[in-house]
Backbone bond lengths (Angstrom), bond angles and torsions (degrees), N, CA, C in turn:
res aa  C-N    CA-C-N  psi(-1)  N-CA   C-N-CA  omega(-1)  CA-C   N-CA-C  phi
1 M - - - 1.509 - - 1.509 108.14 -
2 Y 1.348 118.71 -28.68 1.469 119.57 177.35 1.464 112.91 -58.45
3 Y 1.319 119.94 -46.49 1.443 125.36 -178.26 1.498 114.19 -67.96
4 F 1.367 113.33 -33.38 1.445 120.60 177.19 1.628 109.99 -66.33
5 C 1.351 111.27 -43.80 1.457 117.08 -179.66 1.566 109.10 -68.77
6 N 1.354 120.08 -34.67 1.454 123.29 178.32 1.448 109.68 -66.50
7 M 1.328 120.29 -40.95 1.456 124.43 179.02 1.498 112.40 -67.38
8 I 1.333 115.81 -38.11 1.505 122.08 173.15 1.537 110.31 -61.32
9 I 1.285 111.91 -51.10 1.555 113.40 179.17 1.531 114.22 -57.67
10 E 1.337 115.62 -43.21 1.464 122.54 175.61 1.555 110.70 -56.43
11 L 1.236 115.12 -47.24 1.515 127.05 178.03 1.511 111.28 -58.84
12 F 1.353 115.22 -54.23 1.491 118.53 -179.91 1.526 111.27 -63.65
13 S 1.297 114.25 -35.01 1.560 117.57 -177.72 1.542 110.71 -68.90
14 I 1.401 114.38 -32.39 1.465 122.01 174.24 1.579 109.42 -66.36
15 V 1.228 113.14 -51.02 1.532 120.69 -179.19 1.521 108.72 -60.18
16 G 1.338 117.04 -46.07 1.433 119.31 179.07 1.510 112.53 -59.13
17 F 1.341 112.28 -43.34 1.508 118.67 -179.87 1.450 112.95 -60.02
18 V 1.421 117.47 -43.83 1.446 122.38 178.25 1.464 108.52 -63.25
19 L 1.410 120.76 -47.66 1.386 119.34 -177.81 1.573 112.30 -61.19
20 S 1.350 113.46 -38.00 1.455 114.75 179.77 1.539 112.89 -66.31
21 V 1.401 114.23 -32.31 1.449 115.94 -175.67 1.575 104.51 -74.60
22 Y 1.237 117.22 -33.73 1.515 122.42 177.10 1.557 106.48 -60.84
23 A 1.282 116.95 -50.55 1.494 120.93 -178.50 1.475 112.37 -59.95
24 F 1.378 115.01 -39.46 1.421 118.66 175.48 1.550 114.15 -63.51
25 K 1.323 113.90 -44.09 1.380 120.50 173.54 1.533 116.85 -55.25
26 V 1.291 115.64 -40.75 1.408 124.78 -176.93 1.610 103.61 -68.76
27 E 1.360 115.43 -48.85 1.461 117.43 178.08 1.464 112.30 -52.90
28 N 1.287 118.27 -46.18 1.425 123.67 -173.60 1.589 110.82 -70.16
29 K 1.286 122.03 -36.21 1.345 130.21 176.33 1.572 108.45 -65.35
30 L 1.280 115.24 -43.97 1.492 120.74 -179.95 1.566 112.65 -65.74
31 K 1.293 112.87 -32.38 1.465 120.77 177.23 1.491 111.46 -64.02
32 T 1.313 116.85 -37.60 1.448 125.10 -174.25 1.537 114.63 -97.55
33 N 1.363 114.99 -20.65 1.406 117.78 -178.86 1.603 107.70 -147.06
34 K 1.313 113.97 100.61 1.520 123.58 -176.17 1.498 109.46 -63.62
35 K 1.292 123.14 -20.83 1.456 125.08 179.99 1.570 110.30 -92.45
36 Y 1.264 121.37 3.02 1.513 123.37 -179.18 1.536 105.27 -65.30
37 H 1.288 113.69 138.23 1.428 126.14 178.09 1.444 114.18 -118.16
38 A 1.358 121.33 100.95 1.458 125.57 -178.22 1.502 107.68 -70.45
39 I 1.423 115.07 154.92 1.380 122.67 -179.02 1.580 109.54 -63.84
40 C 1.361 115.54 -27.86 1.453 116.46 -175.78 1.564 113.04 -86.37
41 D 1.324 115.53 6.66 1.442 121.26 -176.10 1.615 106.12 -96.38
42 L 1.315 118.58 101.44 1.424 117.52 -177.94 1.541 110.41 -100.39
43 N 1.341 116.87 -37.79 1.463 122.53 178.20 1.481 111.21 -158.55
44 N 1.220 119.54 -166.57 1.476 122.98 178.41 1.537 115.79 -70.28
45 K 1.321 117.13 -20.09 1.470 121.97 -177.29 1.486 108.00 -103.33
46 V 1.296 121.19 -29.79 1.477 122.59 172.00 1.462 111.48 -112.13
47 S 1.414 114.50 96.81 1.411 122.38 -172.51 1.521 112.71 -153.59
48 C 1.302 111.72 120.95 1.516 116.80 175.24 1.542 107.26 -72.52
49 S 1.238 117.30 -45.17 1.499 121.98 -174.32 1.472 108.22 -55.87
50 K 1.390 122.30 -50.19 1.423 125.96 174.85 1.532 113.56 -46.33
51 T 1.341 113.87 -46.73 1.476 119.81 -178.89 1.501 109.80 -72.59
52 F 1.268 120.07 -49.22 1.411 123.90 -172.37 1.585 108.48 -61.12
53 M 1.326 115.72 -42.95 1.528 121.46 -176.66 1.474 113.54 -84.19
54 S 1.304 118.96 -4.56 1.516 117.37 178.34 1.517 112.13 -73.20
55 K 1.363 112.30 172.10 1.385 113.66 -179.71 1.519 116.97 -65.92
56 Y 1.247 114.38 -11.27 1.467 123.25 -177.57 1.636 107.08 -91.57
57 G 1.345 118.78 -13.28 1.394 120.68 179.13 1.565 112.96 -72.74
58 H 1.265 117.06 -6.38 1.430 119.94 175.34 1.525 108.34 -141.86
59 L 1.397 108.63 102.07 1.473 113.71 179.48 1.505 110.51 -104.25
60 A 1.310 117.79 143.11 1.472 120.74 -179.56 1.493 111.20 63.05
61 G 1.313 120.47 21.03 1.442 123.39 172.35 1.595 112.93 90.97
62 F 1.345 111.56 -5.49 1.468 113.45 178.10 1.454 113.17 -115.26
63 S 1.282 120.31 154.67 1.434 128.41 178.35 1.581 107.57 -67.51
64 N 1.303 116.87 131.33 1.549 115.66 178.69 1.507 111.69 -63.99
65 S 1.333 114.71 -31.36 1.496 117.92 177.97 1.558 110.32 -65.95
66 L 1.350 115.67 -41.28 1.473 115.00 178.06 1.536 111.47 -65.25
67 G 1.336 117.95 -40.78 1.393 123.22 174.03 1.547 112.89 -56.45
68 G 1.285 112.66 -39.15 1.507 118.03 178.06 1.520 112.39 -68.31
69 I 1.262 119.16 -35.05 1.431 126.47 177.84 1.556 108.84 -63.61
70 F 1.251 119.65 -44.92 1.476 125.84 173.44 1.422 117.26 -65.09
71 F 1.403 110.63 -42.55 1.478 118.92 179.79 1.519 111.75 -60.25
72 Y 1.373 117.55 -54.32 1.433 123.70 -172.68 1.564 107.29 -67.26
73 L 1.270 116.84 -37.36 1.477 119.27 179.75 1.542 107.69 -66.75
74 L 1.285 120.76 -37.01 1.451 119.31 178.84 1.496 108.90 -70.05
75 I 1.362 118.74 -43.37 1.463 121.94 179.02 1.499 108.60 -55.79
76 F 1.365 117.83 -42.68 1.454 119.30 -175.19 1.496 110.41 -66.67
77 I 1.335 116.58 -43.00 1.463 120.76 179.22 1.569 113.54 -63.46
78 L 1.343 114.55 -38.49 1.404 116.82 173.20 1.421 118.50 -68.34
79 A 1.300 114.63 -31.98 1.465 121.19 175.77 1.498 112.40 -64.39
80 I 1.360 112.18 -37.40 1.471 117.93 -173.94 1.655 102.54 -69.15
81 Y 1.305 118.26 -39.01 1.393 121.00 -172.92 1.590 109.91 -95.24
82 S 1.366 118.08 9.77 1.425 126.24 175.75 1.496 115.12 48.52
83 V 1.349 112.97 51.94 1.466 124.08 176.74 1.522 106.90 -93.30
84 D 1.400 113.05 72.57 1.518 120.54 -165.48 1.569 112.26 -62.32
85 N 1.295 116.52 -45.22 1.540 117.60 -173.47 1.508 108.62 -69.10
86 L 1.304 122.03 -40.41 1.376 122.08 177.54 1.559 113.68 -64.62
87 I 1.376 113.56 -35.58 1.498 116.34 179.54 1.511 106.89 -66.39
88 F 1.335 116.75 -39.82 1.456 119.76 -179.24 1.561 111.50 -62.04
89 Y 1.326 114.57 -49.35 1.537 118.66 179.62 1.558 111.90 -61.83
90 L 1.287 114.72 -38.96 1.503 118.54 -178.96 1.555 108.29 -67.84
91 S 1.382 112.47 -42.84 1.532 118.79 173.73 1.503 113.91 -55.86
92 L 1.360 111.29 -42.94 1.452 117.11 177.52 1.535 113.02 -59.10
93 L 1.399 112.87 -44.37 1.446 116.83 177.21 1.523 112.13 -65.43
94 G 1.366 117.53 -38.46 1.446 121.16 175.85 1.469 113.53 -64.78
95 F 1.311 118.90 -31.79 1.492 123.75 172.52 1.471 110.81 -64.11
96 L 1.399 115.38 -48.84 1.444 118.85 -176.36 1.587 108.43 -65.60
97 G 1.342 121.40 -33.21 1.376 121.15 176.63 1.504 112.35 -74.15
98 T 1.298 117.36 -31.11 1.433 124.57 172.47 1.550 113.30 -58.50
99 V 1.307 114.31 -46.46 1.493 121.19 178.43 1.584 108.17 -60.68
100 F 1.305 115.44 -47.64 1.354 120.39 -178.85 1.531 115.98 -65.53
101 L 1.345 117.16 -41.43 1.517 122.75 179.05 1.604 108.39 -74.57
102 A 1.351 115.76 -33.15 1.468 114.68 175.23 1.516 110.09 -67.38
103 Y 1.281 118.81 -37.30 1.484 121.54 179.66 1.550 106.56 -63.17
104 L 1.298 119.03 -47.43 1.388 120.64 177.46 1.475 117.69 -58.25
105 S 1.321 114.54 -47.36 1.454 123.78 177.95 1.508 113.43 -60.27
106 F 1.326 119.44 -56.28 1.411 128.53 -172.25 1.538 112.90 -79.16
107 I 1.336 117.50 -38.17 1.539 121.15 -174.63 1.437 108.19 -96.55
108 Q 1.332 119.65 -55.88 1.519 121.43 -171.89 1.510 109.05 -74.83
109 L 1.327 119.24 -54.78 1.478 117.56 -177.81 1.565 114.51 -85.80
110 K 1.388 116.58 -9.18 1.403 120.77 -178.62 1.482 113.98 45.57
111 T 1.420 112.59 49.79 1.461 123.60 178.45 1.386 113.66 -132.75
112 Y 1.296 120.39 142.45 1.457 125.15 176.35 1.506 107.40 -104.30
113 C 1.324 117.48 117.88 1.423 125.73 -179.11 1.557 109.69 -108.47
114 P 1.306 117.29 106.89 1.533 119.86 -175.16 1.488 113.78 -57.48
115 V 1.301 118.34 -41.97 1.467 123.72 178.52 1.509 110.75 -67.37
116 C 1.289 117.04 -43.93 1.425 120.20 172.68 1.505 117.20 -56.55
117 T 1.289 111.83 -44.14 1.470 121.28 -179.63 1.536 110.37 -62.77
118 L 1.324 116.58 -42.31 1.445 122.15 174.44 1.560 111.56 -57.54
119 I 1.367 113.36 -43.29 1.484 117.29 -178.49 1.505 107.07 -69.72
120 Y 1.292 122.15 -35.41 1.474 124.16 -179.36 1.553 107.05 -64.18
121 I 1.300 118.51 -44.26 1.478 120.63 178.63 1.521 112.18 -65.88
122 L 1.247 117.59 -38.32 1.464 123.87 177.09 1.572 108.85 -64.60
123 N 1.301 117.30 -41.92 1.444 117.31 179.06 1.550 112.74 -68.43
124 I 1.301 118.31 -30.61 1.457 120.91 -178.60 1.553 106.31 -75.39
125 L 1.413 116.92 -39.76 1.409 119.64 177.38 1.537 113.59 -65.16
126 L 1.426 114.40 -35.90 1.437 119.52 179.60 1.538 109.72 -61.87
127 L 1.329 112.35 -43.31 1.518 116.07 177.29 1.507 111.96 -60.48
128 V 1.282 119.98 -44.02 1.423 124.86 -174.33 1.533 107.09 -65.71
129 F 1.315 116.35 -51.19 1.529 119.32 -179.41 1.541 113.85 -69.05
130 S 1.282 116.93 -28.90 1.452 119.72 176.26 1.537 107.16 -72.36
131 Y 1.276 119.60 -39.90 1.546 121.15 178.77 1.488 105.65 -63.22
132 I 1.433 120.24 -46.47 1.419 117.99 -175.69 1.475 111.68 -61.11
133 R 1.309 116.92 -29.36 1.433 125.81 -175.98 1.579 113.93 -70.29
134 I 1.360 113.67 -34.85 1.522 112.32 -172.71 1.524 108.62 -85.46
């Protein structure tokens, strides 16, 4: 079970990394081209761009997507070296951030972001599998 959980954590960290890179790419394209239309922008209520470019898209002066890139890269490296306790605590912080960002997206912005929602689900699953692993 340990190795299965480890493989799942590595896989989820890769998927989270890719999603975060995509979000970062969308942010940068929107900064240079206001007419850019991301794949995840379906309408005013289902829009990644609206979420990424909101005042909540950059917390503590850093882009959330850039933070995600480093977070998932760190989780992947720690999973390779089997640093289980640290992965769990980082996953717990990621989960708390997920709850906060989901609140901001769904309640404050009243927007559904498909990429963000996939990241929220990944963070919850990372917490579950990192807990099973310790």
